[in-house]
C-alpha positions in Angstrom: -5.4 26.9 45.6 -6.4 23.2 46.7 -4.1 21.4 44.2 -0.9 23.5 45.8 -2.1 22.9 49.1 -2.1 19.0 48.2 1.9 19.4 47.4 2.6 20.2 51.1 3.7 16.7 51.5 6.5 16.6 48.3 7.5 19.9 49.7 8.2 18.4 53.4 9.8 15.2 52.4 11.8 16.8 49.9 13.1 18.8 52.7 13.5 16.3 55.0 15.8 14.2 52.7 18.0 17.5 52.1 18.6 18.1 55.7 19.2 14.8 56.4 21.4 14.4 53.7 23.3 17.5 54.9 23.1 16.1 58.3 25.0 12.6 56.9 27.5 15.2 54.9 28.6 17.4 58.6 28.5 13.8 60.8 30.8 12.0 58.8 33.0 14.5 57.5 33.4 13.3 53.8 34.8 15.8 51.3 33.1 17.3 48.5 34.9 14.6 45.9 33.1 11.9 48.2 30.0 13.0 49.2 29.5 16.8 48.5 26.5 18.8 50.2 23.5 19.7 49.0 24.7 23.4 48.7 28.0 22.7 46.8 25.6 20.3 44.1 22.8 23.2 43.9 25.7 25.2 42.9 27.4 22.8 40.5 23.8 22.1 38.6 23.3 26.1 38.0 26.5 26.2 37.1 26.5 23.6 34.6 23.0 24.9 32.9 24.7 28.2 33.1 27.7 27.6 31.2 25.7 25.1 28.7 27.5 22.0 30.0 23.6 20.3 30.7 21.9 20.7 28.3 23.4 19.2 25.2 23.5 16.3 27.2 19.8 16.2 28.2 18.6 16.5 24.3 19.9 13.9 23.7 18.7 11.7 26.4 15.5 12.6 26.1 15.0 11.9 22.0 16.5 8.3 23.0 13.9 8.2 26.0 10.9 9.3 24.0 11.6 7.8 20.5 12.8 4.5 22.7 9.5 4.6 24.8 7.5 5.3 21.6 8.6 2.1 19.6 8.6 -0.2 22.5 5.2 0.1 23.7 3.7 0.8 20.4 5.3 -3.0 19.2 4.5 -4.0 23.0 0.8 -2.9 22.3 0.3 -5.0 19.1 2.4 -7.8 20.7 -0.1 -8.0 24.1 -3.0 -8.0 22.4 -1.7 -10.8 20.3 -1.2 -12.3 23.3 -4.1 -11.6 25.1 -6.5 -13.5 21.9 -4.7 -15.8 21.0 -3.6 -18.8 23.6 -1.1 -20.8 21.3 0.7 -17.3 20.8 0.9 -17.4 24.3 2.2 -20.3 25.2 4.8 -19.8 22.2 6.2 -16.8 22.8 5.9 -16.2 26.6 9.2 -18.4 27.5 10.8 -16.0 25.3 9.3 -12.8 26.6 9.9 -14.0 30.2 13.6 -15.2 29.2 14.7 -11.3 27.3 13.4 -9.7 30.9 14.9 -12.0 33.4 18.2 -11.0 31.5 20.0 -8.0 32.9 19.7 -5.3 30.2 23.3 -3.8 31.5 24.5 -7.2 30.2 23.1 -7.2 27.2 24.4 -3.3 26.3 27.9 -4.2 25.3 26.6 -6.7 23.0 24.0 -4.5 21.1 26.7 -1.8 20.9 28.8 -3.9 19.3 26.3 -5.3 17.2 24.5 -1.9 15.7 27.3 0.5 16.8 27.3 3.4 19.3 25.0 5.7 17.5 21.3 6.2 17.8 20.2 2.6 16.7 21.6 0.7 19.7 20.0 3.4 22.2 16.7 2.6 20.7 16.8 -0.7 20.3 18.1 -0.9 24.3 15.6 1.2 25.6 12.5 -0.4 23.4 13.8 -3.9 25.1 13.6 -2.6 28.8 10.1 -1.0 27.6 8.8 -3.6 26.0 7.7 -6.2 28.9 5.6 -3.9 31.1 3.5 -2.5 28.9 3.2 -6.0 26.6 1.6 -7.6 30.0 -0.2 -4.7 31.1 -1.9 -4.7 28.0 -2.5 -8.5 27.8 -4.2 -8.6 31.0 -5.7 -5.4 30.6 -7.5 -7.0 27.3 -8.2 -10.4 29.1 -10.1 -8.2 31.7 -12.7 -6.8 29.0 -16.1 -7.4 30.4 -17.4 -10.6 28.1 -20.9 -8.8 28.1 -19.2 -5.9 25.8 -17.6 -8.2 23.5 -20.8 -10.2 23.6 -22.6 -6.9 22.4 -19.7 -6.3 19.6 -20.6 -9.9 18.3 -24.2 -9.4 18.2 -23.4 -5.9 16.7 -21.4 -8.3 13.5 -18.2 -6.4 14.6 -15.2 -7.3 13.0 -11.9 -8.2 14.5 -10.1 -5.4 13.9 -13.2 -3.5 14.9 -14.0 -5.5 18.1 -10.0 -4.2 19.1 -10.2 -0.9 17.9 -13.6 0.1 19.7 -13.9 -2.4 22.5 -11.0 -4.3 24.4 -8.4 -1.5 24.0 -10.8 1.3 24.9 -11.8 -1.0 28.3 -8.4 -1.9 28.7 -6.6 1.6 28.3 -6.5 2.0 32.2 -4.0 -0.9 32.4 -2.1 0.0 29.2 -1.5 3.2 30.3 -0.6 2.3 33.6 2.0 -0.5 32.1 2.8 2.9 29.9 3.8 5.0 33.3 6.3 1.9 34.2 7.8 1.9 30.6 8.2 5.8 30.7 10.5 5.5 33.8 12.0 2.4 32.8 13.4 4.3 29.1 14.8 6.5 31.3 17.1 3.7 32.7 17.2 2.2 29.2 18.9 5.5 27.9 21.1 5.6 30.2 22.7 2.1 30.3 22.4 2.4 26.4 24.9 5.5 27.1 27.0 3.6 29.5 27.9 1.0 26.3 28.9 3.3 24.1 28.2 7.1 22.9 29.8 10.6 23.0 26.8 12.5 24.2 23.9 11.7 26.6 23.5 12.7 30.7 24.6 8.8 31.4 28.0 9.8 29.1 28.1 13.2 31.7 27.9 11.1 34.5 30.6 8.7 33.3 33.4 11.6 32.5 32.2 13.6 35.8 33.0 10.4 37.2 36.1 9.4 35.3 38.3 11.5 33.8 36.6 14.8 35.3 36.6 13.6 39.0 33.5 16.2 39.3 31.7 14.3 41.9 29.3 17.9 42.4 28.6 17.6 38.5 27.9 14.1 38.7 25.5 14.4 41.5 24.1 17.3 39.5 23.5 15.5 36.6 21.8 12.5 38.4 19.7 15.4 40.1 18.8 16.2 36.3 18.2 13.0 35.0 15.8 12.7 38.3 13.9 15.5 37.3 13.6 14.5 33.9 12.2 11.2 34.6 9.4 12.7 37.0 8.2 14.8 34.6 7.8 12.3 31.8 5.8 10.5 34.3 3.6 13.1 35.5 2.9 13.6 31.4 2.2 10.3 31.1 0.1 10.6 34.2 -1.9 13.7 33.1 -2.3 11.8 29.7 -3.7 8.9 31.4 -6.6 11.2 33.7 -7.2 12.8 30.6 -8.0 9.6 28.7 -9.6 7.5 31.2 -10.7 9.9 34.3 -9.1 10.7 37.6 -9.2 7.4 39.6 
């Protein structure tokens, strides 16, 4: 009951948003093919799910998000530990990492689709790239913030470098690492959509393009955006739950 009561601010803010949206539609007088109202979008949302239009696209996008996030987080974890433990590696790699992050992924997506095709591989490359930087930085900062006394204790027990990483540094840096992964999972959603815009046959990004372009079904586009938002929120909450299970509620 206490948890349910804690959700009232979310419900209130959502209600205010929907009411404000309906007022904008009413005052502006925009037709549904320009700015549909929340009721129109809700009807199209239910219709798209009932007709089976939405689910195949959700499945494709979800696979791209999860695989891209998993691959990007794994590479970022290894890279972040390397950068934290080696000043030389940081000096050599940091300029390239910052340059890659500063380059808009939307500009790189067509090139990646050209090089790797429009299949799953290009989607994973784009999603991995967008997840990589925040998790790498969070891992590096977390490992460097480990209490020196823990490292001294590990040395006193003659722990090897691998044992120190696995049993001391990673567990101590886990809050920072998981915080970076929370950011990464939301960015993975963006990466998957950008990748689908660059080329693809299925996915929520493809459905948005179809609704906006050839179909000119703006309510369906809004319904797809709502589905995408719910996927992002659900994945973020899963990461938050994992974080609380591993490091406790802060």
